[in-house]
N, C-alpha and C positions, 0 to 999 in steps of 0.2 A: 041407560044411555049407551049408545053404540060408539065404539072406538073408531077413530078416523085412521085410514092408512097413513103411514110415515112416507112422506115424499122421498123417493130415491132409495128407500131401504125396503128389501123384500120382506115378507112375513117371516121367513126363515133366513136370517141375514148375517150369520157369523159363521165362516167357513173354516174348519179345521183341516189339518193336513191329511186326514182320512176321508174327507169329503162331507163329514157330518156338519150340519148347520142348525144352530140353536138361537131363537128369538124369543124373548119374554116380554109380552106387552103388559104394562101395569093395568090396563083396562081388564084383561083377562084374570087379574088377581084381585079385582074388585075396586080399582081407583074410580073416582068419579069426575075429578078435574073441573069442579063448578066453583072453586074459589072459596067454598064454605066447609064441605065435608073434610074430615081427617083422612088423608090418603097414606098415612105412614105404614099401616100394615101391608097395603098392597105393594108399596115399593120394597119393603123388607122381604116379602114373599117372592118377589121376582128375583131379587139378588140371591136369595137363599137357593132358589131352584137353579139359577145359573152357576152357582158354586158347586152344587151336587152333581151336575152333569158336565163337568169340564168347561165351564165358561160359556159365554155367548154375549148377546146384545140385549140389553133392557131398553126397550123402546117405549116412548112417551108420546101419545098422540096430542094434537093441540088442546090446549086448556090451562087452566090455573089450578095447581095442585098444592094443597095446604099440608105442611109436614109438621106435626106436633111433637113427634117422638123421634129421637135420633136413630138414624139408620146406619147399622155397622156391617161392614164387609171384612172378614177376617181371613185374608189369604194365608194358607198355611195351616188353618185350623182343621182342615179335612184333607186327606191325602189325594189330591186331584191328580189323575194320571196323565191328562193331556191338556193342561190349562194354558192356553196361549194368553188369555186374558179376558176382561170384561169391558164391554162398551155401554156407556150410557148415552142414548142417542134421542134427542128431542126432535120436533118438527120444524124448528126454526127459532132463531134468537128472540123473535117477538111473537112466536106463535105458541110456544111451550114455556110456561113460567112455574117455577117451583118457588112458593112462598113459604118461608120458614118461620115457624113460631117456637122453635126450639131456644129457650132462653140460655144466654151464656155457654153455648156449646155449638159445635158444628152439626148441621142437619145430616151430613154424610161423612162417615169416618172409614177410610180404606187404610187398614193398619195391619202390620205383621209383628211377631215377636222377633223374627230374625229376617234378614234380607232375603228376598224372593225374587227369582228371575222370571217375573211375570209382568203383565202390562195392564194398564187401565186407560181408558180412552173416554173423553166426554165431548159432546159436540151438540150444537143447534138448540140451545135453551138459555132462559134468563134466570137467574137465581136472586131473589129479592127478600129483603127482611124490613125491619124497622130500626136498625142499628142496635138491636138488642141480642141477636144470635149471630152465628158465624156461617160461613158457607161450607167448603169442602176442605177436609184434611187428608193428606196421603203420606204414608209412612213406608219406608224401606221397600220400594218397588225398583225394579230394573228399568221400566219404561213407563212414561206418562205423557200422554199428548192430549191437546185440547184445541178445539177449533170452534169459532163463532159462539162463544159463550160470553154472557154479560152478568158481572157481579154488581149488584146494586143495593145500596143502603144497608150493608152488613157491618158487624164489627171487624171481622177479618174475612176478606173475600175468599182467599185461597191460602192454605199453609201446607208446605211440604217438608219433609224431614228425612234426611239421609236417602234421597232418591238418586239414582245413577244417571238417567238421561230424561230430559223433559224439553218438549217442543210445544210451542203455542202459536197459533195463527188466528189473527183477527179476534183477539180476546179483549174485552173491555172491563175495566175496574173504574166505577164512578161512585162517589158519595158514600164510600166505605170509611171506617175509622183507619183501618189498614188494608191496603189493596192486596199485596201478594208478599208473603213472608217465605222465603226459601231457606230452611235451617239445616245445618249440618251439625249434629251433636256428637255423633261417634266418629272420631277423626280417623278411625282404622276402617271405616267402611268405604265403599267406592265413592269417588268424588261426584259433586253435583256438576252436570253439564247442561246448561239452560240456554235454549235459543227462543227468541221471540221475533215475529215477523208481523209488522203492521199492528202492533197492539197499542192500546191507549190507556193511560193512567191519568184520570181527571178528577179534581175536587175531592180526592180522598183526605179527610180531615187531618190525620196525623202523618201519614207516610204513604207514598206510592208503592215503592217496592224496596225491600231489604233481602240481601242474600248474603249468606254466611259461608266462607271457605269454599267458593266456587273453584274448580279447575279451570272453567271457561264459562263466562257469561257473554252471549253474543245478542245483540239488539239491532235488528234491521229496520228502519223506518219507524213509523208510529210517533207517539208523542207522550210527554210527561208534563203535566200542566196543573197548576193551581193545587198542589198537594202540600200538606204541612202547613197550611194557613189558618186552621182553625182547631187547635189541639183539644182533644177530648179524653175523658177518662184519666186525667192526671198525667198524661203523657208530657214529657220535658223536651223531647227531640222531634223537631218536624224537618222533613226533607222531601225531595222528590224521589231520588234513588240513592241507596247506601250499599256499599260493597264492604264487607267486614272479612279480614284475613287475620286470623289468630292462630293459625296452624303452625306446629313446630317443624313440620317436614320441609326438607330443603328442595321443594319443587315450586315452580311458578304458578301463580294463581292471579286470576284477574279477569278483566272484561274488555270488550271492544263495542262501541256504539258508532253505527254508520248511519248518518242521515236522519238523525232523531231531532224532532222539534221539541224544545224544552223551554217552558214559559211560566214565569210567575209563580214558582213554587216558594214556600215560605220557610221560616226556621233557619237551620244552620247552612244548608246548601241545596242547590239544584241537584247536583251530583256530588257524592261524598265517598271517598275511598279512605277506610281506617285500617291501618295495618299494625298489629302487634306480633307479627310473624317473627320467628327467630330462625334465621338461615335462608329463608325463602325470599323470592322476589316477587312483590305484588305490583301489577301493572294495570294501567288504565289507558286505552287508546280511544280517542273521540275524533272521528273522521267526518267532514263534510255535514255537519250538524249545525244547528242554530239555538242560541240562547237569547230570550226576549225578557226584558224587564219593562213593564208599563203600569205597575201599581206602585203605590207609595212606599210600602215596606215589604219588598220581595225577600227572598233568601239572602243571608249575608253575603255569601259568595256563590258564584255559578259553579265553580269546581273547587272543592275542598279536599285536601289530603292530610291526614294524621299519620306521623310515622313514629312508631315505637323506638325504643332504645336499641334494639337488635334487629330492626326491620330494614328492608330495602324496597323502595318505591320508585318505579319509573312511570311517569306521565307524559303521554304523547298526544298533543292536540294539533290537528293539521286540517287546514283549509276549513276552519269552523268560524262562524259569525257570532258576534257578541253586539246586541242592539238594545237601545233604550227608546221609549216613546211614552206617550200618554202623561200621567201625572208623576212619573218617576224622575227624581233628580239625582244624578250621580253623586255618590259619597266616597271620598277618598279611602276611608277605612274599609270599604266594602270591595276589595279587589276582586276582579273577575276570577283570577285563579290565585288561590292562597294555600301555603303548606305550613303545617304545625309540626315541627320536627324536634323530637326528644334527642338530647344529647347522645351520640352513639348510632343514631339512625342515619340512613343514607337516602338522600332525595335527589332524583334527576328529573328536570322538566326539560322537555324538547317541544317547542311549539313553532310551527312554520305556516306562514301564509294566513295569519288569522285576519278576519274582518272585524275591527274593533270601532264601535260607534263613537267613542270618545276616549280621551287619554286620561281622564280622572281616575278611572278604576282599571287601567291597564296594568298587567303584571309587572312586578318590579324587576323580574328576570328579563334579559334580552332574548329576542327571538333566536332560535337556533334552527340549522338545517343540517340533516344527515348528510355528510360529505363523503365519508368512506367507512367501510367496516370489512372485517375479515375473521375467519377462525382458522387456527393452524396448530400443528404439532410443533412445539418449540424444542423438542429433543432431536429433531432432524437437523443434519448439517446444511440441508437446503430446504427450508420450510416451504410448503405449498400452500397458497391461499385457498380456502374453501369458503363457500357461502360468501363471496366477496362482492363488494361494490366499490368501484373506482380504485381497486388495488392491482397493480401490475406486476408486482413481485415483492419477495421478502428475502433479506439476507441476515444470516447470523455471523457476526464477526468475532464474537467471544461468547463465553457462557453467560446466558441471560442477556445478551446484548443484541437487539433486532433492529433493523431499519426497514420500513415500509416505503415503497415508491408508489406514487399515485398516478393514475392516467392522465387526470386533469388537475392542473394546479389551482390554487385559490389563495387566499389571505394566509399569512404565516401563522397568525395566532388562532389556535383551535382548541375546543374542549375535547378532551380525550378520556374515554372510559375503558378499563381493562378488567376482565374477569379471568381468574385463574382457577385450575381444577382443584388446587390444594391451598393451604394457608401459605401466604406469601406477601410480598411488597413489591410494588411496581412504581415506576417514575417516568414522566416524560423527560427525556434527556436533551433532545435537540429536535428542531424542525426547520424546514424551509417551506416554500410554497408547494413543493412536489414531493417532499419526503418527511418521514416522522421516525425519530429514533426513540425507542423505549428500552428500559432496563428492568429485569426482574431479580428478586432476591428471596431467599428463604424468610421464614417468619422472624428470623433474628434480625433482618435488615442488613446483614453484613455479608452474607454468603451468596455470591452469584449462583443462580439456579435456573436450569431449563426445565420449563413445565411442559406436560404432555398436551395440555389443551389450554389455549390462550385465545381469548375473544377480544378484539379491539374495535371500539367504536369511536369515530371522529366526527365531531360536530362543529359547524361553522356558525 
């Protein structure tokens, strides 16, 4: 059988800094692609050769390739001198199909024993199974990118562990037990930074996506629909998207969702932020998206946050719609936004301009609007507002005694949040429609103290 040329990919298609180009066609290694023959050896041979000669592109012509034996690519096992990375490139999402018959394991394992500053790229193919095997596993790489890939009918579509930067464009996860698991097991390794553009999670039985300890998860567009509605394999937790922060480091971790369509996920929540972090701030920003409920028993809450005893969580929901239709009847216990806060935890909800279809499930908290904010050095006799919004000036009249003046006035009663760069106590002392007076003390609560870094947020 003659291999087909890959559209848009030259026969020698991986360019290194010295001008060398390496492409490895699985047909040249003996692959058949007829949906019957076992093509495992051909794929392994192509990857092995790419590793030996400083990387390249493993290309897959149109066809259906059966994989019965796990393929492993061990970055770092061989001292490669000019390894920019390896690409796995098909001929199109519906032209190249990899059908895995590897039971209870990943058909492709890209792993290293230590973190490697190398890359792996996958594009233009479909990976399918019978919900008996897994898709791709990636461990401890600096960069991982994926475009136009379809994970279908697998136990786990994609699992990553301790990767630094990951980017996904138009990737689909459908009818898997678990769509995408992004794990961070070594908290001393570089953080996960994940971006998804126009990606779709649909009908994944247990979970759409779960990410652990991300420095930043960004999702633009796409959808998360009908995940967690048919739990398999003894799984007890169903949801659409779950973000877990259990890091002890005092740095912010969280996610932003912009214009994402979220509909009819089951289990605990459509979107779930769970923070057990000590000292760090976990944040979730949802902007311009839409939540729909049209089935009888959707997720208990659209947005759920769990706040541990030492955790701090900030949830911001802006210009987002919540709608019901079809057979769904609103239930008072199923609040659209719900927080479970352990004693000692700190939870802040700010939601502005939501579109809520009914009042039965509306959040218990009142809507808030960011009125003013600033960051300043409190040790200065004349503090200057930095990163300010609606703050025209700051004065310090005594130790730890500050008055903020606003450019525009509003109602006198405001929600105020203050962050200090060291252990201390603060209090809202007085306010008018155009001013706010706060005081700060040392941790003992009695010694007035000027702090070098003070952040003030004012919510209406």
